[in-house]
C-alpha positions in Angstrom: 38.4 61.5 96.3 36.1 63.7 98.3 36.2 62.8 102.0 36.1 65.4 104.7 37.0 63.0 107.4 40.1 61.5 105.8 43.6 63.0 105.4 43.1 63.1 101.6 41.5 66.4 100.7 40.3 67.6 97.3 42.4 70.0 95.3 41.2 73.1 93.5 37.6 74.0 94.1 36.4 73.1 97.6 34.5 69.8 97.4 31.8 71.2 99.7 30.9 73.8 97.0 30.2 71.0 94.5 27.3 69.4 96.5 24.0 70.8 97.6 24.1 71.9 101.3 21.1 69.6 102.0 22.8 66.4 100.8 22.8 63.5 103.2 24.5 61.1 100.8 26.9 62.2 98.1 28.4 60.4 95.2 31.5 61.5 93.4 31.9 60.0 89.9 35.5 60.2 88.5 35.0 60.1 84.8 38.8 60.3 84.2 39.1 57.0 86.1 36.4 55.5 83.9 38.3 56.5 80.8 41.6 55.2 82.1 39.9 51.9 83.0 38.5 51.6 79.4 41.9 52.5 77.8 43.6 50.0 80.0 41.2 47.2 78.9 41.4 48.3 75.3 45.2 48.0 75.5 44.9 44.6 77.0 42.5 43.5 74.3 45.1 44.4 71.7 43.7 43.6 68.2 40.2 43.1 69.5 37.8 46.1 69.6 36.9 47.2 73.1 33.3 48.0 73.6 31.6 49.2 76.8 28.6 47.8 78.6 26.5 50.8 79.9 23.3 49.0 80.9 21.6 49.9 84.2 22.4 53.6 83.9 26.0 52.7 83.3 26.1 50.5 86.4 24.6 53.3 88.4 27.1 56.1 87.7 25.0 57.7 85.0 24.6 56.9 81.3 24.4 60.6 80.4 27.9 61.1 81.8 29.5 57.8 81.0 28.7 57.4 77.3 30.1 60.8 76.1 33.3 60.3 78.2 33.8 56.8 76.7 32.9 58.0 73.2 35.5 60.8 73.4 38.1 58.3 74.6 37.5 56.3 71.4 34.8 53.7 72.3 32.5 53.0 69.3 30.4 50.1 70.5 28.0 50.1 73.4 25.8 47.4 75.0 22.6 48.1 76.9 20.0 45.8 78.3 16.8 47.5 77.1 15.7 49.4 74.0 14.9 52.5 76.0 18.5 52.5 77.3 19.6 52.1 73.8 17.7 55.2 72.6 19.2 57.3 75.4 22.7 56.0 74.4 22.0 56.8 70.7 21.3 60.4 71.5 24.7 60.6 73.2 26.7 58.6 70.6 25.2 59.2 67.1 27.9 57.2 65.3 28.2 54.2 67.6 27.0 50.6 67.3 24.5 50.0 70.1 23.5 46.5 70.9 20.4 45.6 73.1 21.3 42.5 75.1 17.7 41.6 76.0 16.9 41.2 72.4 14.1 42.4 70.1 10.7 43.6 71.4 8.4 43.5 68.3 6.0 46.0 69.8 8.9 48.5 70.0 10.1 47.9 66.4 9.7 51.6 65.6 12.1 52.5 68.4 14.7 50.1 67.2 14.5 51.6 63.7 14.5 55.2 64.9 17.5 54.7 67.2 19.3 52.3 64.9 19.5 49.7 67.7 21.0 46.2 67.2 19.1 43.5 69.1 21.0 40.5 70.4 18.8 37.7 69.1 18.5 34.6 71.2 15.9 32.2 69.7 14.6 31.3 66.2 11.3 33.1 66.6 13.1 36.3 67.6 15.5 36.0 64.6 12.6 35.5 62.2 10.7 38.4 63.7 13.7 40.8 63.4 14.3 39.6 59.8 10.8 40.5 58.9 10.6 43.8 60.8 14.1 45.3 60.1 14.8 44.6 56.5 18.3 43.4 57.1 19.4 46.0 59.6 22.3 44.8 61.8 21.8 42.5 64.8 23.8 40.0 66.9 23.2 36.3 67.4 23.5 35.1 70.9 24.6 31.4 71.3 24.5 29.9 74.8 27.7 27.9 75.3 27.1 26.8 78.9 25.3 29.4 81.0 21.7 28.3 80.3 20.5 31.9 80.2 19.7 33.7 76.9 20.7 32.4 73.5 20.3 29.4 71.2 22.1 26.2 72.0 24.9 25.4 69.5 22.9 22.7 67.8 19.9 25.1 67.5 22.2 27.7 65.9 23.6 25.1 63.5 20.0 24.1 62.5 18.9 27.6 61.5 17.4 27.6 58.0 19.9 28.6 55.3 20.0 32.4 54.7 18.0 33.3 57.9 21.0 34.8 59.7 21.9 36.9 56.7 18.3 38.1 56.3 18.4 39.0 60.0 21.5 41.1 59.4 23.7 39.2 61.9 26.9 41.3 62.2 28.1 39.7 65.5 28.0 36.2 67.0 28.4 36.3 70.8 28.2 34.2 73.9 28.7 34.9 77.6 31.2 33.3 80.0 29.7 32.0 83.2 32.8 31.6 85.3 35.4 33.9 83.9 36.1 35.4 87.3 37.4 32.0 88.4 40.4 31.6 85.9 40.8 27.9 86.7 37.2 26.9 86.3 36.8 24.1 83.8 33.7 25.6 82.2 35.8 28.5 80.7 37.7 26.1 78.4 34.5 24.2 77.6 32.7 27.4 76.6 35.7 28.6 74.6 35.8 25.3 72.6 32.1 25.4 71.9 32.2 29.0 70.8 35.3 28.5 68.6 33.5 25.7 66.8 30.5 27.8 65.8 30.3 28.6 62.1 29.9 32.3 61.2 26.8 33.1 59.1 29.0 35.1 56.6 32.7 36.0 56.4 32.1 39.6 57.5 30.5 38.7 60.8 32.5 39.3 64.0 32.7 37.2 67.2 32.6 38.2 70.9 33.0 36.1 74.0 34.9 38.0 76.7 33.3 40.1 79.4 35.4 42.0 81.9 37.0 38.9 83.5 37.2 37.1 80.2 39.6 39.7 78.8 42.1 38.5 81.4 41.8 34.8 80.4 44.1 35.3 77.4 44.2 36.1 73.7 42.1 33.1 72.7 39.1 34.5 74.5 39.1 37.9 73.0 38.2 37.2 69.3 37.1 40.4 67.5 35.3 42.3 70.3 35.5 42.4 74.1 32.6 43.6 76.3 33.8 45.0 79.6 31.2 46.0 82.2 32.1 46.0 85.9 35.8 46.5 85.3 35.0 49.9 83.7 33.4 51.1 86.9 36.1 49.9 89.4 34.9 46.4 90.3 37.5 43.6 90.7 36.3 41.3 87.9 39.4 39.1 87.9 42.4 38.4 90.3 44.6 40.2 87.7 42.3 43.2 87.2 43.7 46.7 87.9 40.6 48.8 87.7 40.5 52.2 89.5 37.6 53.2 91.7 35.1 55.3 89.7 32.4 55.9 92.3 32.9 57.2 95.8 29.9 57.2 98.1 29.9 59.2 101.3 27.3 59.6 104.0 26.9 62.7 106.3 27.5 62.2 110.0 24.3 63.3 111.7 25.2 62.6 115.3 27.8 61.2 117.6 26.4 59.6 120.7 27.7 57.8 123.8 26.3 54.4 124.9 27.2 52.1 127.8 28.5 48.6 127.8 25.5 46.2 127.7 23.2 48.5 125.8 21.9 47.5 122.4 22.0 49.3 119.0 19.4 49.5 116.3 16.4 47.4 115.3 15.9 44.0 116.9 18.6 44.9 119.5 20.8 42.9 117.2 24.1 44.4 118.6 24.9 44.4 122.3 27.9 46.6 123.2 30.8 44.9 124.9 32.3 48.2 126.0 31.3 51.8 126.6 31.2 53.2 123.1 30.9 56.3 120.9 28.6 55.8 117.9 28.4 57.9 114.8 25.0 57.9 113.0 25.3 58.2 109.2 22.7 59.6 106.8 22.4 56.5 104.5 20.7 53.2 104.5 19.1 50.5 102.4 16.8 53.1 100.7 20.0 54.4 99.2 21.1 51.0 97.9 23.4 50.3 100.8 22.5 46.7 101.7 20.8 45.8 104.9 23.0 42.7 104.9 26.0 44.9 105.5 24.9 45.3 109.2 24.9 42.8 112.0 24.0 39.3 110.9 25.5 35.9 110.3 28.8 37.4 109.0 30.9 40.2 110.5 29.5 43.6 109.7 30.9 45.7 106.9 33.1 48.7 107.6 33.2 52.3 106.5 36.1 54.7 106.3 35.9 57.6 108.7 38.5 59.7 110.5 41.3 58.0 108.7 40.3 54.4 109.7 38.1 51.6 108.7 35.5 51.1 111.4 32.7 48.5 111.8 28.9 49.1 111.4 27.0 48.4 114.6 23.6 46.7 114.6 21.3 46.6 111.6 21.3 48.9 108.6 18.1 51.0 108.7 16.2 52.5 105.8 18.0 55.8 106.1 20.6 55.4 108.9 23.7 53.5 109.7 25.4 53.3 113.1 29.2 53.0 113.2 31.6 52.3 116.1 33.9 55.3 116.4 35.1 54.6 119.9 38.7 54.2 118.8 38.9 57.6 117.1 39.9 60.9 118.8 36.7 63.0 119.3 38.1 65.7 117.0 38.3 63.2 114.1 34.5 62.6 113.9 31.9 65.3 114.4 28.4 66.0 113.1 28.5 67.4 109.7 31.6 65.4 108.7 31.5 62.6 106.1 32.2 58.9 106.1 33.2 56.9 103.0 30.9 54.0 102.4 33.0 52.8 99.4 35.6 54.4 97.2 39.4 54.7 97.2 39.8 54.1 100.9 37.0 51.6 101.3 37.1 49.3 98.2 33.7 48.5 96.9 34.5 44.7 96.5 35.4 44.6 100.2 32.1 46.2 101.2 30.2 43.8 98.9 31.9 40.7 100.3 31.2 41.7 103.8 27.5 42.2 102.8 27.3 38.9 101.1 26.8 40.5 97.7 28.8 41.8 94.7 30.0 45.2 93.6 27.5 45.1 90.7 24.6 45.2 93.1 26.0 48.1 95.2 26.6 50.2 92.1 23.4 49.6 90.3 21.4 50.0 93.5 22.5 53.5 94.2 19.6 55.7 95.1 18.8 58.7 92.9 18.5 60.8 96.0 22.2 60.8 96.4 23.7 64.2 95.3 26.1 63.5 92.4 29.2 65.3 91.3 31.3 64.4 88.3 35.0 65.0 88.1 34.4 68.2 86.1 32.6 69.7 89.0 29.1 69.4 87.6 26.2 68.1 89.8 23.1 66.1 88.9 
């Protein structure tokens, strides 16, 4: 962790040397935690292969850093959303299987061939198009077992013309769980039964159903391949998940000001102070991916970690600024130039997301590129 305002200080090279002096928001990526999360999930998956979902720039932490770290740890299968993401992953993992979840874009057929990408095919026309364009190169078949998103319905999959799946190179049959983060939800068992009943196009084809949360539903859900995403990056995908935080976001303290009881804070005068207060102004806001809904609204405001305590946001989150109530801290614990943790080891990302009425996925993938980034090896990007 890198947090100049907490009691936990970095060891070795001074954390301040790792970031540009002009940084207003800094993001520390712990690649060793990412690897430990993958290895933990791979161990839980047991006989099933453990892939890694690295779409959306590896959930915001950086594809260029995440893929090599996971590949070195032993990951040999990656999932992305788009072919351009797949091409970037291919350059980092020449020997991996790389699946494109959003399927086959015929106008980009040359890119799929050049990067040896495997589209996840979700309707008959797409399957036929890939079979014609790819000459039997590997792909996946997506069957929708209850989410009503991408994929063929089971009856549509069963009605495919004989030999089409083989001509399309189907190496993997997959589906996606809608409610795996709710272990007792009845749809989990329904989807499992539907998926288990699907015939394979040929004996060598593999099957994949479990996402991050699905891995924890038990052996029956794991099949040949599991596809963790958010659990790799520190999100709590399931009540039994034990993922370590991978990303720590910290905002510079720009100013500490005094305000009197009865005064208001921020746009719309949304917060009226009940007491004389000290307010820290942080250099971060919704332009950095920190949600506006984390501020004053229908639910209690989110908190940040500063000076060794969790403290509430005051008023609305602005584009570039956040106000925090630091009245209960000694003045020496919070000063301009210090740092406040928006989420990380001391301020769990799922807690912040819940207070903002969103999910950890959105916080991670929405991180602004203007944040100064440091990886655990000390490199910056």
